[in-house]
C-alpha positions, 0 to 999 in steps of 0.5 A, a space after each residue: 484457452 488456446 494454451 498447452 502447460 507442461 513442467 520441466 523437472 530439471 528447470 523446475 519450471 512451468 512452460 506455456 505454449 499456445 496451440 496456434 503460431 505467428 504473430 497472432 499467437 499471443 499469450 496475455 496474463 490480466 489482473 495477477 495481484 498475487 504474482 502467480 504468473 506475471 513477472 514484469 522483469 522476467 526474471 521468474 520471480 512468480 510462483 511457477 517460476 514463468 519467465 514472463 516479460 511484460 510489453 504490455 506498454 508496447 501495444 499501449 493498453 494497461 488492460 494487458 500489462 504482461 503479454 508474449 506474442 509469437 513471430 511470423 515466419 519469413 522466406 524468400 522465394 526467387 523465381 527467375 530474376 524475381 525475388 518475393 518475400 513472404 510471411 506466413 503465421 505456420 511453418 507449413 505455408 502454400 504458395 501458388 498451390 505448393 504447401 512448404 515445410 520450412 525449417 532453419 534456412 542456410 543462405 548460402 544453401 538455397 533449396 530448389 523446388 521443381 514442379 511438374 504435372 502429375 500425370 497419373 492423378 489426372 489420368 486415374 481421375 478421368 479414368 474414374 469420371 468414365 467409369 462412372 458415366 458408364 455406370 450410370 448409362 449402364 443403370 438406364 439401359 438396364 431398365 430400358 431393355 428389362 423384360 416385361 412379365 405380362 403375365 405376373 399382375 400386382 397382387 391383391 391382399 387375397 393372394 399374398 395371404 397364400 404365399 409365402 414371403 419368398 413367393 411374394 417377392 419373387 413374384 414382385 419382382 417378376 410383377 415390377 420388371 420392365 415397366 420402364 422398358 423403352 421409356 421415353 423420358 428415359 430414353 431421351 435422358 440417355 440420348 442427351 447423355 451420348 450427345 454430350 459425350 461425343 459432341 465438339 467443345 468450341 474454341 480449343 485446339 483441333 486436336 482435344 476438342 473431343 474425347 475421341 482425340 484423347 482416346 476416349 471412344 464409344 464401343 460396339 452399338 449393342 453396348 449403347 453408349 458405353 466409353 473406352 479408354 485407350 490408355 497409351 494415347 490418354 496418356 500421350 495427350 497428357 504429356 503433350 498438353 494437359 492444359 488442353 485436355 483439362 479445358 476439354 473437361 472443364 472449360 467454363 464460358 463467361 456466360 453460365 447459360 452458353 450450355 454449348 460453350 462448356 467442356 464435356 464434364 460441365 455439359 454432362 452436370 448440366 445434363 444429369 441435373 435437367 435429368 433430375 428435375 425432369 424426373 422429379 417433376 414426372 415421378 417426384 422425389 422421396 426426399 421432398 419435405 413437402 406433404 403434397 406431391 405435385 409430380 405427374 404421377 403424384 397428380 395421376 395417383 391422386 385423381 385416381 384416389 379420388 375417383 376410388 373415393 367416389 366409386 365406393 361413395 357410389 357403391 355405398 349408396 347403390 348398396 343401401 338402396 337394395 338393402 331398402 329395396 329388399 327390406 321393402 319387399 320382405 315387408 310385402 311379402 310378409 303382408 301378402 303372407 298375412 294376408 294369404 293365412 288370413 283369407 285361408 282362415 276365413 275360406 276354412 270357418 266358411 266350409 265348416 259353417 256349411 
C-alpha cells in the first residue's frame, strides 16, 4: 500500500507514514464507518488514536472524506545574479547533474557549491577504452598469426576411439590451429579499426583532433596496432580542455550516416557493428533464433551435406547393382555346376554300358 505503520509506546499511538515524499504522497481513508482510523477533528478520537485531520472538502471529492497530503521541498539556487526557485518531491533532487542533499536551511548562511571536472574519472574511462581496444585487436591478431599444423587432419570416428580424451583434446587443438591465419575478412576488419584510431576528426581544434594530440599513439610495427597512453600528456589535455577531449571521442554529427564526421569512439562503434554483421553473414551466429543458417559457410555446409547425401544414395545404388550382378553370377555358376554334374553322370553311365 506504500504505507509504513509504527507504534509509539510513550504516546500510546500508532503512526502511519507514506514510503514516498512530496505533495503527491497521500494517506487516504475511505468508508471508515467504525471510526477506526478517521477523525475529522484531528483529536485522535479513533480506535488507533491517530491525529488524522480531514481535508477532503478541499479537493471537492466526497469519496475522500479524510486525507493527509505531503509537501514538496522548496529551495533557491543563485547563479551569478540569477536567483532560481525549485521544488522537489524528494530531499535529494538533481539539478544540472548535481545531486543535492537538502536539510533545514539557514537563509543567513547560504551553501556554496563549486563544480569542477573530475579528470581522474575521465582519464580512467579513456584508459579502459584503450585497454578494451588493445584486448580486441590482440585477439584478432592472435587468430591472424596463429600457426597452422597441416599434418593434424580432422579425426575420424575410428581414430577417436583409439585416443584418450586428453590425446583427442590436444589433437583437436593442433588441427584447429591456424584455420583463420591470414583470413582476408578478419584482416580487413583489423585494418579498418586501426585506420579509425589514427584518423582526424574534422571540425575540432587542431590541437585535439587526433588521438596522438592527447598522448595516445601506436607502438612498434610488430605489435600490429597496439595503443599506448602518455599519461602526462593525456592529463594535461584533460586539464586544459576536457570538452575538446570529449568531442574527440563522442562527436555526433547531425546526419548519423556521416561516418567521417563522427568522433573516434562513435566510428569504432560503427566499425565493430559492421564487423559483426560481416562475420554473421560469413559464419552465422550461435545466438540466432532462425533454424536455417543463411550465412555463406552455412550455405556451403548445406551444399556439402546435399552432395554427401547424393553420393551416399549413389553408393547404395551401385552396391545394389553389384549385389544383383553377383547374385545372377552365383545363380549362373550354380546352373553350370548342375549341368556339369549331369554331364559327368551321363558320361559315367555311357562308359558303364560299353
